N, C-alpha and C positions, 0 to 999 in steps of 0.2 A: 547423492541427493543436494540438491542444492537446499538454500533454507528458504527462499521465497522465489516467486517470481511475480511478474506483473503484467498488465496487459491495459491497453488504452480501450475504454469501451463505449460505445456510442447509445447513447438511451435515446427515448422522444423528447426530453428536456434538457440535455446536456450531455455532453461527454464526462466520463468519469474514469479514473484510473482506480484499478483492483489490484488489490497486493493479496495472494495467495502465499500461505506461510505451512511450511512444511510441519511444524509446531504449533498447533491452535492454540495452546496454551500461551502462548506469546503474544496474542492478538491486542489486549489492552495494553502491554509495554512497548509493542509498536506503535499503535494507537498515539500513546502519548511522546512517544519518541518522534511524530510526524507532525504533532503540532504546532513546532516551532516555525514552520513555514509561512510567510504572510501571505503568499496565494493561495491559500486551502480557504476552504470556506466552511466545511465540515467535514468531517470523518465519522464513518460508522463501520460497525462490526455488525455485519450481515450473512444470513443463512445462504450458501451457494445452491445454485440450482444447476441439474446440468448433469450428464456422466462424466466418470473419470475427473471429479473434483473434490477438493477438499470438502469438509463439512461447513466452513466460513469462509468468509473475506473481509479482507477492509477495503471499503470503498471511500473514495477520496472524492471530494465534490470540490472545484474550481471556482474560486471568484471570476467576475465577469474578466474578460479582457486577459486571462493568463494565459500563455503558451502552454497548451497540453502537451508536447513532444519536449519542450523543455524542462517541464516539471518530472516529467515521468523519467527522464533521465537525472535529474536532482534527487527524487525519490529515490530511485537505484542505487545511485552513489552513494546516498547516505545511510541508506540500509545495508550494502556491504560494509562501508567504517562499522555501522552498529553492530553487524556479525561477526568481522573480523576482531574487535574490541572485546567484545563477549566472550570470544573463544580464549584472546588470550587472558581475560581475566579468571578462566576456569583454571 
């Protein structure tokens, strides 16, 4: 099982990136890890709604003018690095 997956989601007000973690206990750590991106306006841990979903997700709101596709790639890359480093440290 993959440690995470991410999706670009459309909402009525703005596009967001949702990150679904295999281990929900890491939510706060991952939120803190993502706070270094200057293109991110806000990050929230929210309850997931829907079937076949984890209980929580990390919702990333970008600043106006940020490229959502580039940010998704950057977030995914950063999270893969995070999980690779975490496995090495164990």
